[in-house]
N, C-alpha and C positions, 0 to 999 in steps of 0.2 A: 428522616423522622426516627425518633427513638421511642421504643415501647418498653415500659417497665412492668414486671410481674412481681407482685408481693405474695409469697406463699408462707402464710403464718396464720395460726389459729387464734391469735390475739387481735380482736377487732380494734381495740384502742391503739395498739402499736401500728396496725395497718392504716388507721386514720391519720396518725401522726406522720408516718412515713409518706403517705400520699400527699399530705399538706406540704411537707418539706420539699418533696420533688416538684410539685406544682408551683411553689413559691420561687423556685429557681428556673424551672423549665415549664412555663404555663401551657405550652402546646403539647406537652408529652401525653401519651396515652398510658394510663396507669390501670392495670388489671389487678384486682384484689381476689385472692383465692384463699379460702379458709381451711383447706385440708391438703395434705401431701398427695393423697390419691387424686383429687381434682387437679392439683398442680401437675402431676405426672401426665394425666390425660391431656391437659392443655399444652404442655411442652411437646408431647408426641404429636398432637394436632399441628402445632406450629412448625415442628421439624419436618413434617411431611410436605409442607408447602415450599414452593420456590420463593423464598423471602430473603431479601438482602438488607432489610432494615436492621438497625442495631437493636438488640434485645438485651436488656439488663434485668437480671432475675435475682431476687433476694429470697433465700430459703432459710427458714427458721430451723433450728436443730430439734427442739423439743415440741413435738406435736403428737396427738393421740393416733393410734392405729399404725400409721407409718411415720417414722421420724425422718428428719432431714437427711441423715446419713443413708437410710434405706432408700429414700427417694433418689439420691445421687447414684446409688448402686443400680437401681432399676432404670435410671436414665442413661447410664453409661453406654449401652449398645447403640442408642440413637444419637449420641452426641455429635457424630460426624455429619449429621444432617444440618447442623447449625453453622452458618458462616460468620455471623457477627454476634456471637453470644458472649456476654460477660456475666458470669454467675458468681454470686457471693453468698457465703453462709453468714447468717446473722444470729446472734444469740446473746443472752444475758449471762451465759456461763463464763466463769472466770478460769475454768480448767484449761491449762495449756494442752492437755491431751485432746480436748475437743478441737482446738485450733489445729493441732497436728493432724488429727484424723480428717478434718475438713480439707485441708490443703494437700493431703495425700492424693486426692483426686486431681488428675492433671488439668482438668477443665475448670476447676474452681480458681477464680482469679484472686480471691482473698477471703478474709474472715473479718467481720466487723461486729463491734459490740452494739447492742440495742440501748437506747434508740439511736437511729441514724440522725445525724445533724446535717446542716447545710454544707459544712466543710467536707463531710463524707461524700455527699452527692456531687458536689463540685469537683472533687478529686477524681471520682469515678468518671464523670462526664469528660473531663479533660485528659484522661489517661490514654485516649486513642484519637485525639483530634489532630 
């Protein structure tokens, strides 16, 4: 079973991404989180569990209070707790510096532009089968 976590303060983007994921993988569990702080708490909670299911996480860059880069920095110490984590940064930013900053974290699998489409999700799902 694969679990998806969407960490983005944009409810419409979360709705679109959730619909795209479920159109490809109807049995997927999709958790929507509207703030980086809640996302960090959920990730720490999941990392503390003995869990071997695949976890695909999409983190937006631009969020209030804690942005996506800060979330990655705060998550770094706990990242070894995850065995099957695929974490992607998502953004509407066209700045190459954002892409470089995101992929500088060794556990970030990639950087995707919003909104995610079916091809993005299929590519991610097939990347480790």
